[in-house]
N, C-alpha and C positions, 0 to 999 in steps of 0.2 A: 504494500500499499504506500510506498515511499514515493516522494514527490518527484517527477520524471524529468523536471527541468534541470538542464545541465549549465545554467549560468551560475557566476559566482555569488550572486544575490542570495543570502540565506534567511530562513524564517523558522519560526519555533512553534509547535503546536502546543498551547497551553489549556490545561482541562481542570475544571474545579468540580468535584463531585460532593454536591450536598444531599441533604436529606429529602429536599423538595424538589430540586433541579440539579441538572448537570449543565454547567456554562463552559464554553470552550472560546478559544480565540487563536488567531494567527498574529504573532507578534514578530516584528522584525528586529535587527541588531540595535536599534535606536531606542526601543522600548515603545514604539509605535504599534497600535493595535490595527491591523489591517482589515480584520474581518472577526465579526462575533456570531456565536450561534448558541442554542441553548435547547434542551428538550427537559421534560419532566422526568424525575428519578422514577425509573420503572421498580417494580418488585423482584427481588432476589438478585444474588452475586452475579450469576450469569447474564441475567438480562441487562444489569448495569454494565458489564464489562462489553456486551455487545454494543450498547448505547454509546459508550466512550469511543469504541473502534469506529463506529458509523460517524461521530462527530469528527475523529481525525481524519476520515477518509474525505469528508466533505472539506475540510480545510486544506487537505493536500490538493484536492482538485482546484479549488478557489486559487492556491498558490501558483499552481501551473498557469493558471489564466492570467496572474499578475507577473509570470516571468521569474518566480523566485523559488527556491528548493526548501521543502521543509527537511531538517536535518535531524531533529528528534523530537520527541514530546515529554512534556513535564506534567504530572499529575498529582494535583492535591487531593487527598482520601481520606475519608473519617477514620478514626481509630488509631491505635498505637501501630506504627508501621516498622518493622525490622528494617534498619538501614542497611544491612548486608543483603537480604534476600528480596526486599521490596514486598514482604508478605504481610497481611494484617494479623497482629499478634493478638489483639483484642480489639473489640468495638462494642458500643452501646447498642440498643435496639432502635436507634434514630435510623440505621440501615440495617433491618434484620437479615441474619444469615450471613454477614460480611466477615465475621472473625474468621481467620484460617485462609482467607482467598489469597492465592500468589498474584496479587495485581501485576506486578512487573514482567512476570513470566508470561501470562495470559495475554497482557497487550503487546508484548514484543511479538508473540506468535501471530495475533490477530492483525498487528498493523505492519510488521517488517521493520520498524523502526526502533532505535535507541530508545528507552524508555526510563525515567527516572521517577520515583514516587516517593512522596513524605506525607505526613500529617497534613491535612489541608490548612488547618489553621496557622501551623508552622511555616507553610508555602505563603500563605497570605501576610504573615508577619515579614517575610523576606521582600514581598512586594511593597510593604508598606515602608521599608528601610530605604526605598528608592524615591519616596516623596520628598520634595524639597525642605518641608518643614520638619522632617524626621531625620533626615540624612546626617545634621550635625551631631546627633546625640549617639553616643558610643554603647550605652547600655538601655536596652528598651524592653519594657514588658508589654506585649500586645495582647488584647483581650477581645475576642470576637462574641457578639450577642446576636443569635439569629434564632434559627429553627432548635439550635442547641447552644451551649456554651464551651468556648475552648480558649486557649491561651498559648503563648510562646514567648520563651525569653531569646532576646537577640544581643548578640555581643559584636560589636564592629560591623553590624550589616548581617551577620549570619546567625542562623537558629543554633541554640545549644539544647541538644535533645536529651542531655543527661545521661547516666550509665543505664538507665531502664527505658530509654527512649519514651519517657513520659513526662518530662519536664513541660511545666505550662498547662497542665491538665486541671484547670482551675474550676471545671464544672463541679467537682466533688469536694469542694470546699464545704465545711459543715457551716451553716448560718443559724442565727436565733430566729427561725420563721419555719413554718410548715407549708410546703408547696400544695396548690391546688391539683396538681399533677405530679408523678414522681419524675425524678432525674432519669436519663437513661439506663443508670445502674439499678433503678428501682426504688432508691431512697427520695423521701420528701423533704428532708433536712438539708440538701445539697444547694448550692448556689444556683444550679441550673433549674432546678424545680421551682425556682421563685422567679427568676429573672430572663429566661428565655422567653423567645415571642408566644409559644403556646401555653407556658406557663402564666403568662400576664393574661391572656385572653382567658383561659380558664378560671382564673381568679376573678377576673370580672363577672363571668357567667355565675361563678358562684356568689358573687356580692348581691347581684340582681336577681338570682333564682331564674335564669334564662339559659336557653342553648347556647353552646360555645359558639362565638363569631369569630370570624378571621381578626387578627389583630388589628389590620387597615381598618376595620370597620369601628373597633373599638377606639381607636385613634381618633377616627371621624367624630364619633360620639363626645370625645373628651373636648375636641376644638369646637364642636357644635355647643357646648357647655353643660356636659353631663357630668357632675360631681364625682359620681362613683367611678367613672373610667379616668378621671383625673386623678383621684387619689390612687387607684390600683397602679396606674403607669409612673407615678410620681415615687410612690413606696418602693417598687421594684428599682427605680434608679437610686434612690438613696441607700437601698441595701447593697447594691452594686458598689457604690462610692465607698461605703464602709468596708467592704471586703477588699477594695484596692488599697485603702489606707493601711490595711494589716498586711497585705502582700507586699506593698513597696517598704514598709518597715524590715520585712524579712529578707528581701533580695536585693534592696538598695539599687534602684535604677535611676537614671537620670531623666526619664520620660516615660509615660505610658501612653499607647495608642488603642483607639476604640475601632472596631470594625464589625461587620455582619449587619444583616438588615434592619435590627431594632435601633443599634446605635446609629447608624446611617440616616434612618428615615425619621427618627422619632426624637426631635430636637428636646423636647421637655423631657424624656428619660435622660438624655444624655447630660443636659444642664443639671439635673437633679444630682447625677452621679459627680459631676465635678464639685458642685457644692457641698456635698457630703464628704468627698475625700478631703477637700481642703478643711473641713471643719474636724475631721477626724484622725488626719495625719499627724504624726509627731512634727513638732515646731520645725526641725531641720529639713523636711520633706513636703512642707505645704507648699513650696515654690516649685515642685516637681511638675512639668505640664502634662495636663490630660488631653491628648491631641485627637481630632478625627481627620486624618488625612484628606486633603483636597482629592488625591486620586480615587478615594471612595470604594465603589463596587469593582474597579478595575485591578485593585491590588492584588487579589488572588490570580489573575492571569498573567500579571507582570511578575509575580513569584514563582509561578509555574514555568514561565519562559526562560527565568534564570536557572532554575532547576533543570531544564532541557538541556541548555548549554553546558551546564556541569556534566550531564550525561555524556555528551560528546567528547568533552575534555578526558573524562574517564577512559572511555574507550581507547582515546588516543595512548594515555598513559599505559593502558594493558597491552595494547598492540606493541609498543615500544619495549616493554619489559619482556614480552613474548618473543620479540626479535632478537633481544640480548640473550635470553636462555638458549635460543638454537643457533646462536652465532658460531 
């Protein structure tokens, strides 16, 4: 499925697998996104892999029309990803049946391209580091609030996975609240059970004794004057801010970045999180900026493209090592 154009112009297939949608883009060496596409996330690991391969195929066709060559694909995937094998070590029920999936091997077989895979939030964090407002900061905590909650630690623009590849798994922080729905791991006293988009929507439904509505409708009701919606959204933002204050005290970063659909689209939530962070943080840490990068929804694709470039560099190193062994 490799792009067949023989020109020297390169591009990278970038994929972000989410609980509700799979987004993909064609990114050139300057970081410009040449093409975007997406599909709804299907049920089952095999169907997800087929959908990703289909998106990469479409991007390769578009690259041919533009006269560029797709050299590799970078994929941000949910769960704890083994850095050596690109297999999902563990995952929550946000993507049922995902744990144990050999994502790298399966996508290499389906696409014929070099494939690099990493945790989706960690990939987005790497994309965040390319934002002009974030780039000057050397130690960054990135937190994503969307269908689920995730995080990553950046050091000099690179994600630090930790010895168990679980650095940044902030979804499972214990919080002094009981979520209206469980965290992906099943507990209701975790951060994800309170501040993720579905959790906020469920909390509103519980408060008003109505069926669960999409978060976008809850936000619309808040902006139309619904005090119950306003209270639920702002309470979730405050809880996030308090959690961030504790996290920054523990890891001592010089910036926090927020991503994901809730942080990007619900300014009232984000403002509440910032205010709570400043109120709760230790005095030396109150000046740490809490940033929402202007690159916004593109950060996942920019990070995946950078991951893809690393896949090609890794192949070159391996080829050179193999040549040396057989010389």
